[in-house]
PATOR-221789 format. One record per residue: residue in three letters; x, y, z of N, C-alpha, C in turn; chain. Coordinates in steps of 0.001 Angstrom, whole numbers, plus 500000, padded with zeros to 6 digits. Example, Ala and Ser with C-alpha at 12.3 -4.5 7.8 and 13.67 -1.06 7.14 Angstrom:
# PATOR-221789
+------+--------+--------+--------+--------+--------+--------+--------+--------+--------+-------+
: resn :     nu :     nv :     nw :    cau :    cav :    caw :     cu :     cv :     cw : chain :
+------+--------+--------+--------+--------+--------+--------+--------+--------+--------+-------+
:  ALA : 513190 : 494310 : 507800 : 512300 : 495500 : 507800 : 513200 : 496700 : 507800 :     A :
:  SER : 512850 : 497750 : 507080 : 513670 : 498940 : 507140 : 512900 : 500030 : 507870 :     A :
+------+--------+--------+--------+--------+--------+--------+--------+--------+--------+-------+
//
This chain:
# PATOR-221789
+------+--------+--------+--------+--------+--------+--------+--------+--------+--------+-------+
: resn :     nu :     nv :     nw :    cau :    cav :    caw :     cu :     cv :     cw : chain :
+------+--------+--------+--------+--------+--------+--------+--------+--------+--------+-------+
:  UNK : 140779 : 155867 : 876756 : 139395 : 156252 : 876722 : 138651 : 155350 : 875734 :     A :
:  UNK : 137538 : 154810 : 876166 : 136773 : 153887 : 875330 : 135999 : 154650 : 874267 :     A :
:  UNK : 135716 : 153963 : 873164 : 134895 : 154567 : 872123 : 133472 : 154713 : 872642 :     A :
:  UNK : 132924 : 155895 : 872512 : 131550 : 156101 : 872938 : 130693 : 156318 : 871703 :     A :
:  UNK : 129513 : 155729 : 871675 : 128648 : 155920 : 870513 : 128156 : 157359 : 870445 :     A :
:  UNK : 127673 : 157750 : 869281 : 127092 : 159076 : 869123 : 125983 : 159243 : 870137 :     A :
:  UNK : 125948 : 160378 : 870794 : 124902 : 160639 : 871772 : 123698 : 161253 : 871065 :     A :
:  UNK : 122582 : 160549 : 871130 : 121357 : 161035 : 870515 : 120482 : 161686 : 871568 :     A :
:  UNK : 119682 : 162661 : 871151 : 118764 : 163354 : 872044 : 117408 : 163442 : 871359 :     A :
:  UNK : 116319 : 163471 : 872154 : 114997 : 163639 : 871546 : 114971 : 164856 : 870628 :     A :
:  UNK : 114386 : 164685 : 869455 : 114316 : 165759 : 868469 : 115356 : 165640 : 867376 :     A :
:  UNK : 116412 : 164841 : 867608 : 117433 : 164654 : 866578 : 116841 : 163929 : 865371 :     A :
:  UNK : 117314 : 164281 : 864189 : 116954 : 163568 : 862968 : 118029 : 162517 : 862721 :     A :
:  UNK : 117595 : 161257 : 862566 : 118545 : 160170 : 862400 : 118116 : 159275 : 861246 :     A :
:  UNK : 119013 : 158376 : 860832 : 118708 : 157363 : 859829 : 119495 : 156112 : 860176 :     A :
:  UNK : 118979 : 154961 : 859739 : 119689 : 153706 : 859930 : 120871 : 153698 : 858965 :     A :
:  UNK : 122031 : 153205 : 859425 : 123242 : 153225 : 858605 : 123072 : 152500 : 857276 :     A :
:  UNK : 122262 : 151411 : 857266 : 122059 : 150664 : 856014 : 121158 : 151415 : 855047 :     A :
:  UNK : 120587 : 152516 : 855499 : 119713 : 153312 : 854654 : 118271 : 153216 : 855114 :     A :
:  UNK : 117651 : 154346 : 855349 : 116249 : 154388 : 855735 : 115748 : 155805 : 855538 :     A :
:  UNK : 114434 : 155961 : 855662 : 113862 : 157297 : 855642 : 114295 : 158019 : 856914 :     A :
:  UNK : 114357 : 159337 : 856874 : 114709 : 160080 : 858091 : 113719 : 159780 : 859214 :     A :
:  UNK : 114238 : 159712 : 860420 : 113405 : 159467 : 861591 : 113732 : 160508 : 862645 :     A :
:  UNK : 112795 : 160720 : 863556 : 112985 : 161654 : 864660 : 113123 : 160864 : 865948 :     A :
:  UNK : 114139 : 161185 : 866740 : 114344 : 160515 : 868026 : 113256 : 160968 : 868995 :     A :
:  UNK : 112566 : 159986 : 869599 : 111546 : 160288 : 870602 : 112123 : 160160 : 872007 :     A :
:  UNK : 112941 : 159126 : 872235 : 113533 : 158931 : 873554 : 114786 : 158088 : 873434 :     A :
:  UNK : 115593 : 158147 : 874477 : 116850 : 157399 : 874537 : 116872 : 156671 : 875871 :     A :
:  UNK : 117263 : 155384 : 875855 : 117311 : 154609 : 877091 : 118561 : 153744 : 877114 :     A :
:  UNK : 118720 : 152972 : 878184 : 119875 : 152082 : 878354 : 121189 : 152843 : 878208 :     A :
:  UNK : 121288 : 153970 : 878908 : 122506 : 154796 : 878867 : 122887 : 155204 : 877450 :     A :
:  UNK : 121882 : 155463 : 876623 : 122145 : 155930 : 875262 : 122314 : 154826 : 874242 :     A :
:  UNK : 122203 : 153564 : 874668 : 122414 : 152454 : 873731 : 121157 : 152082 : 872953 :     A :
:  UNK : 119982 : 152438 : 873457 : 118730 : 152140 : 872770 : 118032 : 153460 : 872447 :     A :
:  UNK : 117651 : 153611 : 871188 : 117035 : 154850 : 870734 : 115656 : 154527 : 870155 :     A :
:  UNK : 114626 : 155208 : 870649 : 113278 : 155037 : 870122 : 113012 : 156172 : 869138 :     A :
:  UNK : 112602 : 155784 : 867910 : 112419 : 156756 : 866834 : 111048 : 156605 : 866198 :     A :
:  UNK : 110608 : 157652 : 865512 : 109414 : 157591 : 864675 : 109785 : 158114 : 863291 :     A :
:  UNK : 109156 : 157529 : 862255 : 109425 : 157946 : 860888 : 108930 : 159368 : 860695 :     A :
:  UNK : 109769 : 160227 : 860161 : 109448 : 161644 : 860009 : 108439 : 161899 : 858891 :     A :
:  UNK : 108258 : 160940 : 857983 : 107445 : 161185 : 856796 : 106071 : 160524 : 856851 :     A :
:  UNK : 105678 : 159943 : 857977 : 104389 : 159270 : 858062 : 103398 : 160100 : 858856 :     A :
:  UNK : 102118 : 160017 : 858472 : 101076 : 160760 : 859185 : 100854 : 160208 : 860581 :     A :
:  UNK : 100871 : 158875 : 860715 : 100698 : 158229 : 862013 : 101865 : 157267 : 862231 :     A :
:  UNK : 103035 : 157816 : 862528 : 104231 : 156969 : 862635 : 104191 : 156060 : 863852 :     A :
:  UNK : 104735 : 154853 : 863673 : 104875 : 153920 : 864782 : 106264 : 154075 : 865375 :     A :
:  UNK : 106353 : 153953 : 866703 : 107657 : 154028 : 867355 : 108416 : 152727 : 867111 :     A :
:  UNK : 109705 : 152860 : 866863 : 110581 : 151706 : 866679 : 111827 : 151931 : 867513 :     A :
:  UNK : 112366 : 150827 : 868066 : 113600 : 150931 : 868842 : 114772 : 150431 : 868012 :     A :
:  UNK : 115893 : 151114 : 868165 : 117099 : 150775 : 867423 : 118295 : 150762 : 868353 :     A :
:  UNK : 119287 : 149960 : 868013 : 120585 : 149989 : 868676 : 121270 : 151279 : 868216 :     A :
:  UNK : 121751 : 152069 : 869146 : 122353 : 153364 : 868804 : 123527 : 153221 : 867834 :     A :
:  UNK : 124232 : 152086 : 867860 : 125378 : 151912 : 866968 : 124946 : 151704 : 865518 :     A :
:  UNK : 123660 : 151481 : 865284 : 123161 : 151251 : 863925 : 122563 : 152519 : 863312 :     A :
:  UNK : 122635 : 153635 : 864059 : 122047 : 154888 : 863586 : 123108 : 155939 : 863314 :     A :
:  UNK : 122786 : 156848 : 862440 : 123633 : 158001 : 862186 : 122794 : 159258 : 862323 :     A :
:  UNK : 123372 : 160295 : 862892 : 122640 : 161543 : 863112 : 122674 : 162381 : 861842 :     A :
:  UNK : 121494 : 162840 : 861411 : 121401 : 163715 : 860246 : 121440 : 165178 : 860680 :     A :
:  UNK : 120609 : 165508 : 861665 : 120543 : 166874 : 862187 : 120260 : 166794 : 863666 :     A :
:  UNK : 120823 : 167696 : 864409 : 120542 : 167775 : 865837 : 119253 : 168554 : 866057 :     A :
:  UNK : 118466 : 168122 : 867029 : 117241 : 168827 : 867359 : 117504 : 170218 : 867894 :     A :
:  UNK : 118738 : 170479 : 868332 : 119070 : 171789 : 868899 : 119461 : 172809 : 867828 :     A :
:  UNK : 119758 : 172332 : 866628 : 120141 : 173247 : 865554 : 118900 : 173911 : 865008 :     A :
:  UNK : 118961 : 175207 : 864791 : 117821 : 175911 : 864211 : 118323 : 176851 : 863127 :     A :
:  UNK : 117474 : 177072 : 862152 : 117854 : 177962 : 861072 : 118691 : 177252 : 860025 :     A :
:  UNK : 119047 : 177983 : 859006 : 119828 : 177439 : 857895 : 121159 : 178167 : 857845 :     A :
:  UNK : 122222 : 177412 : 857686 : 123533 : 178046 : 857569 : 123620 : 178735 : 856215 :     A :
:  UNK : 124008 : 180000 : 856220 : 124099 : 180718 : 854948 : 125451 : 181346 : 854763 :     A :
+------+--------+--------+--------+--------+--------+--------+--------+--------+--------+-------+
//
């Protein structure tokens, strides 16, 4: 079985592996290899595309609430 990159979904919180501000996934293309993100901390964020192998998932968009 081949190594598959982390599967990102719109709404996921991600960061660049080299270090960056948290970003929110807007869309995923190229069979999950290209991820379009916006900076979570900007008032008018610009969309940026990233190679999925250069990103790490911080939080899934499907997770809700706080673990206690």
